[in-house]
PDB file of N, H, CA, C and O in Angstrom:
ATOM      1  N   MET A   1     -19.580  10.843  -0.718  1.00  0.00           N
ATOM      2  CA  MET A   1     -18.303  10.149  -1.366  1.00  0.00           C
ATOM      3  C   MET A   1     -18.841   8.833  -1.335  1.00  0.00           C
ATOM      4  O   MET A   1     -19.771   8.449  -0.626  1.00  0.00           O
ATOM      5  N   THR A   2     -17.990   7.976  -2.404  1.00  0.00           N
ATOM      6  H   THR A   2     -17.234   8.288  -2.980  1.00  0.00           H
ATOM      7  CA  THR A   2     -18.288   6.895  -2.469  1.00  0.00           C
ATOM      8  C   THR A   2     -17.313   5.888  -2.385  1.00  0.00           C
ATOM      9  O   THR A   2     -16.395   6.142  -3.164  1.00  0.00           O
ATOM     10  N   SER A   3     -17.145   4.889  -1.780  1.00  0.00           N
ATOM     11  H   SER A   3     -17.892   4.683  -1.147  1.00  0.00           H
ATOM     12  CA  SER A   3     -16.049   4.007  -1.787  1.00  0.00           C
ATOM     13  C   SER A   3     -16.287   2.630  -1.610  1.00  0.00           C
ATOM     14  O   SER A   3     -17.129   2.284  -0.781  1.00  0.00           O
ATOM     15  N   LYS A   4     -15.705   1.844  -2.230  1.00  0.00           N
ATOM     16  H   LYS A   4     -15.021   2.125  -2.904  1.00  0.00           H
ATOM     17  CA  LYS A   4     -16.386   0.483  -2.030  1.00  0.00           C
ATOM     18  C   LYS A   4     -15.595  -0.321  -0.916  1.00  0.00           C
ATOM     19  O   LYS A   4     -14.366  -0.300  -0.851  1.00  0.00           O
ATOM     20  N   LYS A   5     -16.278  -0.918  -0.183  1.00  0.00           N
ATOM     21  H   LYS A   5     -17.276  -0.936  -0.236  1.00  0.00           H
ATOM     22  CA  LYS A   5     -15.895  -1.308   0.924  1.00  0.00           C
ATOM     23  C   LYS A   5     -15.548  -3.185   0.698  1.00  0.00           C
ATOM     24  O   LYS A   5     -16.303  -3.973   0.129  1.00  0.00           O
ATOM     25  N   TRP A   6     -14.143  -3.527   1.363  1.00  0.00           N
ATOM     26  H   TRP A   6     -13.529  -2.887   1.825  1.00  0.00           H
ATOM     27  CA  TRP A   6     -13.529  -5.068   1.099  1.00  0.00           C
ATOM     28  C   TRP A   6     -14.081  -5.632   2.179  1.00  0.00           C
ATOM     29  O   TRP A   6     -14.523  -5.162   3.227  1.00  0.00           O
ATOM     30  N   PRO A   7     -13.976  -6.804   1.717  1.00  0.00           N
ATOM     31  CA  PRO A   7     -14.348  -7.926   2.674  1.00  0.00           C
ATOM     32  C   PRO A   7     -13.258  -8.129   3.535  1.00  0.00           C
ATOM     33  O   PRO A   7     -12.135  -8.034   3.041  1.00  0.00           O
ATOM     34  N   GLN A   8     -13.410  -8.468   5.087  1.00  0.00           N
ATOM     35  H   GLN A   8     -14.322  -8.545   5.488  1.00  0.00           H
ATOM     36  CA  GLN A   8     -12.128  -8.592   5.785  1.00  0.00           C
ATOM     37  C   GLN A   8     -11.983 -10.353   5.679  1.00  0.00           C
ATOM     38  O   GLN A   8     -12.606 -11.120   6.414  1.00  0.00           O
ATOM     39  N   THR A   9     -11.335 -10.639   4.952  1.00  0.00           N
ATOM     40  H   THR A   9     -10.829 -10.016   4.356  1.00  0.00           H
ATOM     41  CA  THR A   9     -10.636 -11.895   4.560  1.00  0.00           C
ATOM     42  C   THR A   9      -9.377 -11.993   4.208  1.00  0.00           C
ATOM     43  O   THR A   9      -8.856 -10.924   3.890  1.00  0.00           O
ATOM     44  N   PRO A  10      -8.666 -13.008   4.158  1.00  0.00           N
ATOM     45  CA  PRO A  10      -7.143 -13.156   4.087  1.00  0.00           C
ATOM     46  C   PRO A  10      -7.371 -13.228   2.094  1.00  0.00           C
ATOM     47  O   PRO A  10      -6.657 -12.688   1.249  1.00  0.00           O
ATOM     48  N   ASP A  11      -8.313 -13.885   1.934  1.00  0.00           N
ATOM     49  H   ASP A  11      -8.893 -14.324   2.620  1.00  0.00           H
ATOM     50  CA  ASP A  11      -8.387 -13.882   0.330  1.00  0.00           C
ATOM     51  C   ASP A  11      -8.250 -12.793  -0.157  1.00  0.00           C
ATOM     52  O   ASP A  11      -7.326 -12.565  -0.938  1.00  0.00           O
ATOM     53  N   THR A  12      -9.250 -11.768   0.240  1.00  0.00           N
ATOM     54  H   THR A  12     -10.000 -11.954   0.875  1.00  0.00           H
ATOM     55  CA  THR A  12      -9.330 -10.655  -0.309  1.00  0.00           C
ATOM     56  C   THR A  12      -7.880  -9.648  -0.061  1.00  0.00           C
ATOM     57  O   THR A  12      -7.636  -8.713  -0.824  1.00  0.00           O
ATOM     58  N   TYR A  13      -7.152  -9.933   0.896  1.00  0.00           N
ATOM     59  H   TYR A  13      -7.350 -10.692   1.517  1.00  0.00           H
ATOM     60  CA  TYR A  13      -6.269  -8.971   0.673  1.00  0.00           C
ATOM     61  C   TYR A  13      -5.118  -9.548   0.239  1.00  0.00           C
ATOM     62  O   TYR A  13      -4.061  -8.918   0.259  1.00  0.00           O
ATOM     63  N   ASP A  14      -5.211 -11.013  -0.269  1.00  0.00           N
ATOM     64  H   ASP A  14      -6.070 -11.526  -0.284  1.00  0.00           H
ATOM     65  CA  ASP A  14      -4.145 -11.530  -0.900  1.00  0.00           C
ATOM     66  C   ASP A  14      -4.493 -11.023  -2.420  1.00  0.00           C
ATOM     67  O   ASP A  14      -3.695 -10.507  -3.203  1.00  0.00           O
ATOM     68  N   ALA A  15      -5.758 -11.272  -2.626  1.00  0.00           N
ATOM     69  H   ALA A  15      -6.406 -11.691  -1.991  1.00  0.00           H
ATOM     70  CA  ALA A  15      -5.717 -10.582  -3.903  1.00  0.00           C
ATOM     71  C   ALA A  15      -5.705  -9.234  -4.205  1.00  0.00           C
ATOM     72  O   ALA A  15      -5.677  -8.963  -5.406  1.00  0.00           O
ATOM     73  N   MET A  16      -5.719  -8.229  -3.332  1.00  0.00           N
ATOM     74  H   MET A  16      -5.742  -8.449  -2.357  1.00  0.00           H
ATOM     75  CA  MET A  16      -5.919  -7.003  -3.459  1.00  0.00           C
ATOM     76  C   MET A  16      -4.121  -6.475  -3.573  1.00  0.00           C
ATOM     77  O   MET A  16      -3.693  -5.470  -4.140  1.00  0.00           O
ATOM     78  N   PHE A  17      -3.593  -7.187  -3.075  1.00  0.00           N
ATOM     79  H   PHE A  17      -3.941  -8.003  -2.614  1.00  0.00           H
ATOM     80  CA  PHE A  17      -1.889  -7.100  -3.200  1.00  0.00           C
ATOM     81  C   PHE A  17      -1.376  -7.514  -4.483  1.00  0.00           C
ATOM     82  O   PHE A  17      -0.547  -6.965  -5.209  1.00  0.00           O
ATOM     83  N   LEU A  18      -2.121  -8.751  -4.648  1.00  0.00           N
ATOM     84  H   LEU A  18      -2.794  -9.197  -4.058  1.00  0.00           H
ATOM     85  CA  LEU A  18      -1.404  -9.240  -6.227  1.00  0.00           C
ATOM     86  C   LEU A  18      -1.659  -8.480  -7.263  1.00  0.00           C
ATOM     87  O   LEU A  18      -0.914  -8.438  -8.242  1.00  0.00           O
ATOM     88  N   ALA A  19      -3.012  -7.630  -7.121  1.00  0.00           N
ATOM     89  H   ALA A  19      -3.617  -7.663  -6.325  1.00  0.00           H
ATOM     90  CA  ALA A  19      -3.206  -6.905  -8.411  1.00  0.00           C
ATOM     91  C   ALA A  19      -2.655  -5.248  -8.293  1.00  0.00           C
ATOM     92  O   ALA A  19      -2.877  -4.333  -9.085  1.00  0.00           O
ATOM     93  N   GLY A  20      -1.916  -5.223  -7.101  1.00  0.00           N
ATOM     94  H   GLY A  20      -1.736  -5.967  -6.457  1.00  0.00           H
ATOM     95  CA  GLY A  20      -1.314  -4.058  -6.732  1.00  0.00           C
ATOM     96  C   GLY A  20      -2.343  -2.841  -6.454  1.00  0.00           C
ATOM     97  O   GLY A  20      -2.230  -1.644  -6.716  1.00  0.00           O
ATOM     98  N   GLY A  21      -3.522  -3.660  -5.750  1.00  0.00           N
ATOM     99  H   GLY A  21      -3.613  -4.632  -5.537  1.00  0.00           H
ATOM    100  CA  GLY A  21      -4.691  -2.661  -5.598  1.00  0.00           C
ATOM    101  C   GLY A  21      -4.336  -2.038  -3.820  1.00  0.00           C
ATOM    102  O   GLY A  21      -5.391  -1.594  -3.367  1.00  0.00           O
ATOM    103  N   ASP A  22      -3.456  -1.943  -3.041  1.00  0.00           N
ATOM    104  H   ASP A  22      -2.599  -2.303  -3.409  1.00  0.00           H
ATOM    105  CA  ASP A  22      -3.351  -1.998  -1.939  1.00  0.00           C
ATOM    106  C   ASP A  22      -3.399  -0.221  -1.843  1.00  0.00           C
ATOM    107  O   ASP A  22      -3.914   0.310  -0.859  1.00  0.00           O
ATOM    108  N   ALA A  23      -2.799   0.615  -2.984  1.00  0.00           N
ATOM    109  H   ALA A  23      -2.381   0.184  -3.783  1.00  0.00           H
ATOM    110  CA  ALA A  23      -3.597   1.867  -2.535  1.00  0.00           C
ATOM    111  C   ALA A  23      -4.196   2.860  -2.277  1.00  0.00           C
ATOM    112  O   ALA A  23      -3.985   3.998  -1.855  1.00  0.00           O
ATOM    113  N   GLN A  24      -5.319   1.985  -2.737  1.00  0.00           N
ATOM    114  H   GLN A  24      -5.490   1.061  -3.079  1.00  0.00           H
ATOM    115  CA  GLN A  24      -6.693   2.509  -2.995  1.00  0.00           C
ATOM    116  C   GLN A  24      -7.263   2.116  -1.398  1.00  0.00           C
ATOM    117  O   GLN A  24      -7.997   2.780  -0.665  1.00  0.00           O
ATOM    118  N   VAL A  25      -6.713   0.961  -1.203  1.00  0.00           N
ATOM    119  H   VAL A  25      -6.117   0.422  -1.799  1.00  0.00           H
ATOM    120  CA  VAL A  25      -7.382   1.174   0.668  1.00  0.00           C
ATOM    121  C   VAL A  25      -6.895   2.047   1.386  1.00  0.00           C
ATOM    122  O   VAL A  25      -7.690   2.692   2.069  1.00  0.00           O
ATOM    123  N   PHE A  26      -5.806   2.283   1.455  1.00  0.00           N
ATOM    124  H   PHE A  26      -5.160   1.759   0.900  1.00  0.00           H
ATOM    125  CA  PHE A  26      -4.896   3.722   2.234  1.00  0.00           C
ATOM    126  C   PHE A  26      -5.626   4.706   1.761  1.00  0.00           C
ATOM    127  O   PHE A  26      -5.867   5.601   2.571  1.00  0.00           O
ATOM    128  N   GLN A  27      -5.989   4.802   0.860  1.00  0.00           N
ATOM    129  H   GLN A  27      -5.793   4.075   0.202  1.00  0.00           H
ATOM    130  CA  GLN A  27      -6.601   6.217   0.311  1.00  0.00           C
ATOM    131  C   GLN A  27      -7.972   6.346   0.576  1.00  0.00           C
ATOM    132  O   GLN A  27      -8.560   7.396   0.318  1.00  0.00           O
ATOM    133  N   GLN A  28      -8.835   4.852   1.329  1.00  0.00           N
ATOM    134  H   GLN A  28      -8.357   3.999   1.538  1.00  0.00           H
ATOM    135  CA  GLN A  28     -10.129   5.486   1.765  1.00  0.00           C
ATOM    136  C   GLN A  28     -10.375   5.770   3.186  1.00  0.00           C
ATOM    137  O   GLN A  28      -9.899   5.170   4.149  1.00  0.00           O
ATOM    138  N   HIS A  29     -11.419   7.056   3.182  1.00  0.00           N
ATOM    139  H   HIS A  29     -11.805   7.543   2.400  1.00  0.00           H
ATOM    140  CA  HIS A  29     -11.285   7.373   4.341  1.00  0.00           C
ATOM    141  C   HIS A  29     -11.797   6.530   5.295  1.00  0.00           C
ATOM    142  O   HIS A  29     -12.234   5.403   5.064  1.00  0.00           O
ATOM    143  N   TYR A  30     -11.727   7.291   6.808  1.00  0.00           N
ATOM    144  H   TYR A  30     -11.373   8.207   6.996  1.00  0.00           H
ATOM    145  CA  TYR A  30     -11.974   6.129   7.854  1.00  0.00           C
ATOM    146  C   TYR A  30     -13.220   5.710   8.119  1.00  0.00           C
ATOM    147  O   TYR A  30     -13.407   4.609   8.638  1.00  0.00           O
ATOM    148  N   ARG A  31     -14.542   6.798   7.694  1.00  0.00           N
ATOM    149  H   ARG A  31     -14.390   7.693   7.273  1.00  0.00           H
ATOM    150  CA  ARG A  31     -15.749   6.320   7.693  1.00  0.00           C
ATOM    151  C   ARG A  31     -15.959   4.964   6.603  1.00  0.00           C
ATOM    152  O   ARG A  31     -17.027   4.352   6.603  1.00  0.00           O
ATOM    153  N   SER A  32     -14.954   4.622   5.794  1.00  0.00           N
ATOM    154  H   SER A  32     -14.087   5.119   5.794  1.00  0.00           H
ATOM    155  CA  SER A  32     -15.246   3.439   5.136  1.00  0.00           C
ATOM    156  C   SER A  32     -15.532   2.333   5.534  1.00  0.00           C
ATOM    157  O   SER A  32     -16.420   1.505   5.331  1.00  0.00           O
ATOM    158  N   SER A  33     -14.196   2.481   6.448  1.00  0.00           N
ATOM    159  H   SER A  33     -13.475   3.154   6.613  1.00  0.00           H
ATOM    160  CA  SER A  33     -13.824   1.168   7.429  1.00  0.00           C
ATOM    161  C   SER A  33     -15.384   0.254   7.983  1.00  0.00           C
ATOM    162  O   SER A  33     -16.393   0.675   8.549  1.00  0.00           O
ATOM    163  N   CYS A  34     -15.043  -0.953   7.574  1.00  0.00           N
ATOM    164  H   CYS A  34     -14.223  -1.295   7.115  1.00  0.00           H
ATOM    165  CA  CYS A  34     -16.291  -1.597   8.848  1.00  0.00           C
ATOM    166  C   CYS A  34     -16.074  -1.584  10.244  1.00  0.00           C
ATOM    167  O   CYS A  34     -16.867  -2.189  10.965  1.00  0.00           O
ATOM    168  N   TYR A  35     -15.133  -0.993  10.716  1.00  0.00           N
ATOM    169  H   TYR A  35     -14.489  -0.502  10.130  1.00  0.00           H
ATOM    170  CA  TYR A  35     -14.940  -0.728  12.273  1.00  0.00           C
ATOM    171  C   TYR A  35     -14.911   0.585  12.843  1.00  0.00           C
ATOM    172  O   TYR A  35     -14.759   0.956  14.006  1.00  0.00           O
ATOM    173  N   TYR A  36     -15.118   1.306  11.602  1.00  0.00           N
ATOM    174  H   TYR A  36     -15.241   1.004  10.656  1.00  0.00           H
ATOM    175  CA  TYR A  36     -16.034   2.684  12.155  1.00  0.00           C
ATOM    176  C   TYR A  36     -17.170   2.871  13.060  1.00  0.00           C
ATOM    177  O   TYR A  36     -17.234   4.042  13.434  1.00  0.00           O
ATOM    178  N   PRO A  37     -18.105   2.106  13.550  1.00  0.00           N
ATOM    179  CA  PRO A  37     -18.978   2.225  14.592  1.00  0.00           C
ATOM    180  C   PRO A  37     -18.219   1.857  16.413  1.00  0.00           C
ATOM    181  O   PRO A  37     -18.547   2.049  17.584  1.00  0.00           O
ATOM    182  N   LEU A  38     -16.984   1.196  15.588  1.00  0.00           N
ATOM    183  H   LEU A  38     -16.717   1.040  14.637  1.00  0.00           H
ATOM    184  CA  LEU A  38     -16.118   0.793  16.649  1.00  0.00           C
ATOM    185  C   LEU A  38     -15.135   1.894  17.374  1.00  0.00           C
ATOM    186  O   LEU A  38     -15.049   2.203  18.563  1.00  0.00           O
ATOM    187  N   PHE A  39     -14.532   2.301  16.390  1.00  0.00           N
ATOM    188  H   PHE A  39     -14.603   2.050  15.424  1.00  0.00           H
ATOM    189  CA  PHE A  39     -13.694   3.596  16.559  1.00  0.00           C
ATOM    190  C   PHE A  39     -14.382   4.651  16.759  1.00  0.00           C
ATOM    191  O   PHE A  39     -13.835   5.524  17.434  1.00  0.00           O
ATOM    192  N   ASP A  40     -15.749   4.902  16.257  1.00  0.00           N
ATOM    193  H   ASP A  40     -16.194   4.194  15.709  1.00  0.00           H
ATOM    194  CA  ASP A  40     -16.572   6.413  16.978  1.00  0.00           C
ATOM    195  C   ASP A  40     -16.760   6.279  18.489  1.00  0.00           C
ATOM    196  O   ASP A  40     -16.664   7.034  19.456  1.00  0.00           O
ATOM    197  N   ARG A  41     -17.099   4.861  18.259  1.00  0.00           N
ATOM    198  H   ARG A  41     -17.177   4.248  17.473  1.00  0.00           H
ATOM    199  CA  ARG A  41     -17.552   4.329  19.900  1.00  0.00           C
ATOM    200  C   ARG A  41     -16.609   4.539  21.097  1.00  0.00           C
ATOM    201  O   ARG A  41     -16.991   4.927  22.201  1.00  0.00           O
ATOM    202  N   ILE A  42     -15.348   4.247  20.771  1.00  0.00           N
ATOM    203  H   ILE A  42     -15.038   3.932  19.874  1.00  0.00           H
ATOM    204  CA  ILE A  42     -13.822   4.643  21.719  1.00  0.00           C
ATOM    205  C   ILE A  42     -13.818   5.839  21.690  1.00  0.00           C
ATOM    206  O   ILE A  42     -13.926   6.385  22.788  1.00  0.00           O
ATOM    207  N   GLU A  43     -13.736   6.435  20.868  1.00  0.00           N
ATOM    208  H   GLU A  43     -13.648   5.991  19.976  1.00  0.00           H
ATOM    209  CA  GLU A  43     -13.333   8.012  20.632  1.00  0.00           C
ATOM    210  C   GLU A  43     -14.121   8.676  21.671  1.00  0.00           C
ATOM    211  O   GLU A  43     -13.646   9.375  22.566  1.00  0.00           O
ATOM    212  N   LYS A  44     -15.776   8.321  21.429  1.00  0.00           N
ATOM    213  H   LYS A  44     -16.162   7.754  20.702  1.00  0.00           H
ATOM    214  CA  LYS A  44     -16.756   9.003  22.461  1.00  0.00           C
ATOM    215  C   LYS A  44     -16.342   8.302  24.510  1.00  0.00           C
ATOM    216  O   LYS A  44     -16.759   8.770  25.569  1.00  0.00           O
ATOM    217  N   ILE A  45     -15.675   7.437  24.333  1.00  0.00           N
ATOM    218  H   ILE A  45     -15.336   7.056  23.473  1.00  0.00           H
ATOM    219  CA  ILE A  45     -15.375   7.069  25.776  1.00  0.00           C
ATOM    220  C   ILE A  45     -14.048   8.008  26.351  1.00  0.00           C
ATOM    221  O   ILE A  45     -13.798   8.537  27.434  1.00  0.00           O
ATOM    222  N   LEU A  46     -13.186   7.903  24.746  1.00  0.00           N
ATOM    223  H   LEU A  46     -13.389   7.473  23.867  1.00  0.00           H
ATOM    224  CA  LEU A  46     -11.867   8.529  25.398  1.00  0.00           C
ATOM    225  C   LEU A  46     -12.157  10.065  25.795  1.00  0.00           C
ATOM    226  O   LEU A  46     -11.621  10.533  26.799  1.00  0.00           O
ATOM    227  N   SER A  47     -12.980  10.809  25.024  1.00  0.00           N
ATOM    228  H   SER A  47     -13.416  10.429  24.209  1.00  0.00           H
ATOM    229  CA  SER A  47     -13.855  12.129  25.225  1.00  0.00           C
ATOM    230  C   SER A  47     -14.322  11.986  26.639  1.00  0.00           C
ATOM    231  O   SER A  47     -13.916  12.397  27.726  1.00  0.00           O
ATOM    232  N   ARG A  48     -15.020  11.475  26.352  1.00  0.00           N
ATOM    233  H   ARG A  48     -15.349  11.141  25.469  1.00  0.00           H
ATOM    234  CA  ARG A  48     -15.860  11.508  28.447  1.00  0.00           C
ATOM    235  C   ARG A  48     -14.971  11.458  29.342  1.00  0.00           C
ATOM    236  O   ARG A  48     -15.057  12.140  30.363  1.00  0.00           O
ATOM    237  N   ARG A  49     -13.599  10.333  29.010  1.00  0.00           N
ATOM    238  H   ARG A  49     -13.529   9.779  28.181  1.00  0.00           H
ATOM    239  CA  ARG A  49     -13.181  10.371  30.291  1.00  0.00           C
ATOM    240  C   ARG A  49     -11.974  11.384  30.428  1.00  0.00           C
ATOM    241  O   ARG A  49     -11.038  11.194  31.206  1.00  0.00           O
ATOM    242  N   GLY A  50     -12.094  12.508  29.571  1.00  0.00           N
ATOM    243  H   GLY A  50     -12.854  12.663  28.939  1.00  0.00           H
ATOM    244  CA  GLY A  50     -11.195  13.290  29.252  1.00  0.00           C
ATOM    245  C   GLY A  50      -9.676  12.867  29.190  1.00  0.00           C
ATOM    246  O   GLY A  50      -8.821  13.283  29.971  1.00  0.00           O
ATOM    247  N   LEU A  51      -9.462  12.004  28.179  1.00  0.00           N
ATOM    248  H   LEU A  51     -10.156  11.666  27.544  1.00  0.00           H
ATOM    249  CA  LEU A  51      -8.011  11.270  27.949  1.00  0.00           C
ATOM    250  C   LEU A  51      -8.035  12.176  26.350  1.00  0.00           C
ATOM    251  O   LEU A  51      -8.868  12.531  25.516  1.00  0.00           O
ATOM    252  N   THR A  52      -6.738  12.247  26.549  1.00  0.00           N
ATOM    253  H   THR A  52      -6.061  11.959  27.226  1.00  0.00           H
ATOM    254  CA  THR A  52      -5.830  12.969  25.181  1.00  0.00           C
ATOM    255  C   THR A  52      -4.846  12.524  24.788  1.00  0.00           C
ATOM    256  O   THR A  52      -4.419  12.831  23.675  1.00  0.00           O
ATOM    257  N   ARG A  53      -4.138  11.573  25.697  1.00  0.00           N
ATOM    258  H   ARG A  53      -4.485  11.323  26.601  1.00  0.00           H
ATOM    259  CA  ARG A  53      -2.978  10.775  25.019  1.00  0.00           C
ATOM    260  C   ARG A  53      -2.774   9.406  24.849  1.00  0.00           C
ATOM    261  O   ARG A  53      -2.379   8.537  25.625  1.00  0.00           O
ATOM    262  N   VAL A  54      -3.249   9.377  23.256  1.00  0.00           N
ATOM    263  H   VAL A  54      -3.570  10.084  22.625  1.00  0.00           H
ATOM    264  CA  VAL A  54      -3.537   7.981  23.096  1.00  0.00           C
ATOM    265  C   VAL A  54      -2.279   7.034  22.067  1.00  0.00           C
ATOM    266  O   VAL A  54      -1.779   7.664  21.135  1.00  0.00           O
ATOM    267  N   LEU A  55      -1.838   5.594  22.280  1.00  0.00           N
ATOM    268  H   LEU A  55      -2.244   5.082  23.037  1.00  0.00           H
ATOM    269  CA  LEU A  55      -1.371   5.327  21.648  1.00  0.00           C
ATOM    270  C   LEU A  55      -2.008   3.938  20.738  1.00  0.00           C
ATOM    271  O   LEU A  55      -2.424   2.834  21.086  1.00  0.00           O
ATOM    272  N   GLU A  56      -1.873   4.500  19.652  1.00  0.00           N
ATOM    273  H   GLU A  56      -1.534   5.397  19.370  1.00  0.00           H
ATOM    274  CA  GLU A  56      -2.770   3.428  18.308  1.00  0.00           C
ATOM    275  C   GLU A  56      -2.080   2.793  17.737  1.00  0.00           C
ATOM    276  O   GLU A  56      -1.562   3.183  16.691  1.00  0.00           O
ATOM    277  N   VAL A  57      -1.831   1.429  18.342  1.00  0.00           N
ATOM    278  H   VAL A  57      -2.252   1.112  19.192  1.00  0.00           H
ATOM    279  CA  VAL A  57      -1.160   0.484  17.523  1.00  0.00           C
ATOM    280  C   VAL A  57      -1.709  -0.488  16.981  1.00  0.00           C
ATOM    281  O   VAL A  57      -2.495  -1.060  17.736  1.00  0.00           O
ATOM    282  N   GLY A  58      -1.594  -1.054  15.658  1.00  0.00           N
ATOM    283  H   GLY A  58      -0.956  -0.589  15.045  1.00  0.00           H
ATOM    284  CA  GLY A  58      -2.115  -1.691  14.709  1.00  0.00           C
ATOM    285  C   GLY A  58      -1.626  -2.548  13.542  1.00  0.00           C
ATOM    286  O   GLY A  58      -0.422  -2.530  13.285  1.00  0.00           O
ATOM    287  N   CYS A  59      -2.552  -3.383  12.731  1.00  0.00           N
ATOM    288  H   CYS A  59      -3.530  -3.398  12.940  1.00  0.00           H
ATOM    289  CA  CYS A  59      -1.760  -3.866  11.388  1.00  0.00           C
ATOM    290  C   CYS A  59      -2.444  -3.012  10.634  1.00  0.00           C
ATOM    291  O   CYS A  59      -3.093  -3.689   9.837  1.00  0.00           O
ATOM    292  N   GLY A  60      -2.663  -1.742  10.449  1.00  0.00           N
ATOM    293  H   GLY A  60      -2.136  -1.192  11.097  1.00  0.00           H
ATOM    294  CA  GLY A  60      -4.317  -1.352   9.580  1.00  0.00           C
ATOM    295  C   GLY A  60      -3.649  -0.593   8.656  1.00  0.00           C
ATOM    296  O   GLY A  60      -2.508  -0.761   8.227  1.00  0.00           O
ATOM    297  N   THR A  61      -4.720   0.539   8.290  1.00  0.00           N
ATOM    298  H   THR A  61      -5.648   0.675   8.638  1.00  0.00           H
ATOM    299  CA  THR A  61      -4.559   1.831   7.361  1.00  0.00           C
ATOM    300  C   THR A  61      -4.195   2.903   8.223  1.00  0.00           C
ATOM    301  O   THR A  61      -3.600   3.885   7.779  1.00  0.00           O
ATOM    302  N   GLY A  62      -4.554   2.772   9.606  1.00  0.00           N
ATOM    303  H   GLY A  62      -5.038   1.974   9.966  1.00  0.00           H
ATOM    304  CA  GLY A  62      -4.345   3.588  10.351  1.00  0.00           C
ATOM    305  C   GLY A  62      -5.720   4.798  10.885  1.00  0.00           C
ATOM    306  O   GLY A  62      -5.715   5.806  11.591  1.00  0.00           O
ATOM    307  N   ALA A  63      -6.628   4.166  10.238  1.00  0.00           N
ATOM    308  H   ALA A  63      -6.632   3.347   9.664  1.00  0.00           H
ATOM    309  CA  ALA A  63      -7.846   4.738   9.963  1.00  0.00           C
ATOM    310  C   ALA A  63      -8.272   5.449  11.458  1.00  0.00           C
ATOM    311  O   ALA A  63      -8.517   6.653  11.535  1.00  0.00           O
ATOM    312  N   PHE A  64      -8.322   4.600  12.544  1.00  0.00           N
ATOM    313  H   PHE A  64      -8.123   3.622  12.481  1.00  0.00           H
ATOM    314  CA  PHE A  64      -8.573   5.120  14.163  1.00  0.00           C
ATOM    315  C   PHE A  64      -7.493   6.203  14.416  1.00  0.00           C
ATOM    316  O   PHE A  64      -7.784   7.058  15.252  1.00  0.00           O
ATOM    317  N   ALA A  65      -6.290   6.281  13.807  1.00  0.00           N
ATOM    318  H   ALA A  65      -6.054   5.586  13.128  1.00  0.00           H
ATOM    319  CA  ALA A  65      -5.540   7.558  14.482  1.00  0.00           C
ATOM    320  C   ALA A  65      -6.025   8.435  13.684  1.00  0.00           C
ATOM    321  O   ALA A  65      -6.170   9.522  14.244  1.00  0.00           O
ATOM    322  N   HIS A  66      -6.479   8.405  12.111  1.00  0.00           N
ATOM    323  H   HIS A  66      -6.361   7.522  11.657  1.00  0.00           H
ATOM    324  CA  HIS A  66      -7.037   9.630  11.581  1.00  0.00           C
ATOM    325  C   HIS A  66      -8.131   9.907  12.254  1.00  0.00           C
ATOM    326  O   HIS A  66      -8.166  10.994  12.831  1.00  0.00           O
ATOM    327  N   LEU A  67      -9.076   9.164  12.330  1.00  0.00           N
ATOM    328  H   LEU A  67      -9.048   8.281  11.861  1.00  0.00           H
ATOM    329  CA  LEU A  67     -10.352   9.760  13.303  1.00  0.00           C
ATOM    330  C   LEU A  67     -10.054  10.456  14.427  1.00  0.00           C
ATOM    331  O   LEU A  67     -10.828  11.352  14.764  1.00  0.00           O
ATOM    332  N   LEU A  68      -8.934  10.190  15.180  1.00  0.00           N
ATOM    333  H   LEU A  68      -8.305   9.462  14.906  1.00  0.00           H
ATOM    334  CA  LEU A  68      -8.396  11.170  16.708  1.00  0.00           C
ATOM    335  C   LEU A  68      -7.812  12.302  16.105  1.00  0.00           C
ATOM    336  O   LEU A  68      -7.943  13.290  16.828  1.00  0.00           O
ATOM    337  N   MET A  69      -7.199  12.535  15.020  1.00  0.00           N
ATOM    338  H   MET A  69      -7.093  11.733  14.432  1.00  0.00           H
ATOM    339  CA  MET A  69      -6.250  13.363  14.669  1.00  0.00           C
ATOM    340  C   MET A  69      -7.565  14.339  13.823  1.00  0.00           C
ATOM    341  O   MET A  69      -7.600  15.506  14.214  1.00  0.00           O
ATOM    342  N   GLU A  70      -8.285  14.083  13.072  1.00  0.00           N
ATOM    343  H   GLU A  70      -8.255  13.136  12.755  1.00  0.00           H
ATOM    344  CA  GLU A  70      -9.338  14.553  12.835  1.00  0.00           C
ATOM    345  C   GLU A  70     -10.001  15.271  13.644  1.00  0.00           C
ATOM    346  O   GLU A  70     -10.151  16.492  13.611  1.00  0.00           O
ATOM    347  N   ARG A  71     -10.606  14.152  14.745  1.00  0.00           N
ATOM    348  H   ARG A  71     -10.484  13.159  14.772  1.00  0.00           H
ATOM    349  CA  ARG A  71     -11.653  15.235  15.803  1.00  0.00           C
ATOM    350  C   ARG A  71     -11.065  16.217  16.432  1.00  0.00           C
ATOM    351  O   ARG A  71     -11.693  17.211  16.797  1.00  0.00           O
ATOM    352  N   GLY A  72      -9.651  16.038  16.656  1.00  0.00           N
ATOM    353  H   GLY A  72      -9.141  15.230  16.359  1.00  0.00           H
ATOM    354  CA  GLY A  72      -8.968  16.860  17.469  1.00  0.00           C
ATOM    355  C   GLY A  72      -9.012  16.856  19.115  1.00  0.00           C
ATOM    356  O   GLY A  72     -10.020  16.701  19.804  1.00  0.00           O
ATOM    357  N   GLY A  73      -7.576  17.079  19.597  1.00  0.00           N
ATOM    358  H   GLY A  73      -6.757  17.205  19.037  1.00  0.00           H
ATOM    359  CA  GLY A  73      -7.859  17.009  20.797  1.00  0.00           C
ATOM    360  C   GLY A  73      -6.874  15.745  21.635  1.00  0.00           C
ATOM    361  O   GLY A  73      -6.986  15.546  22.844  1.00  0.00           O
ATOM    362  N   TYR A  74      -5.940  14.984  20.759  1.00  0.00           N
ATOM    363  H   TYR A  74      -5.849  15.146  19.777  1.00  0.00           H
ATOM    364  CA  TYR A  74      -5.477  14.170  20.691  1.00  0.00           C
ATOM    365  C   TYR A  74      -4.387  14.428  20.603  1.00  0.00           C
ATOM    366  O   TYR A  74      -4.077  15.427  19.954  1.00  0.00           O
ATOM    367  N   GLU A  75      -3.260  13.521  21.299  1.00  0.00           N
ATOM    368  H   GLU A  75      -3.512  12.709  21.826  1.00  0.00           H
ATOM    369  CA  GLU A  75      -2.012  13.476  20.543  1.00  0.00           C
ATOM    370  C   GLU A  75      -1.444  11.514  20.596  1.00  0.00           C
ATOM    371  O   GLU A  75      -0.409  11.155  20.035  1.00  0.00           O
TER     372      GLU A  75
END
């Protein structure tokens, strides 16, 4: 899978939304996120501790929630 990684700057998001390109960001797989290593580490910590209930709150594409749902065992 090939996907473009967007820099994490306000100018990038302003230009992307003005061009109507926001749909592509929400279509990208969570592994394309620059935060994927962090998401992966957090999920491993949750798993080791036996935690299964997660409230994921943020202003993003829901990448971490998608990772948790795909790996299973979380609500």
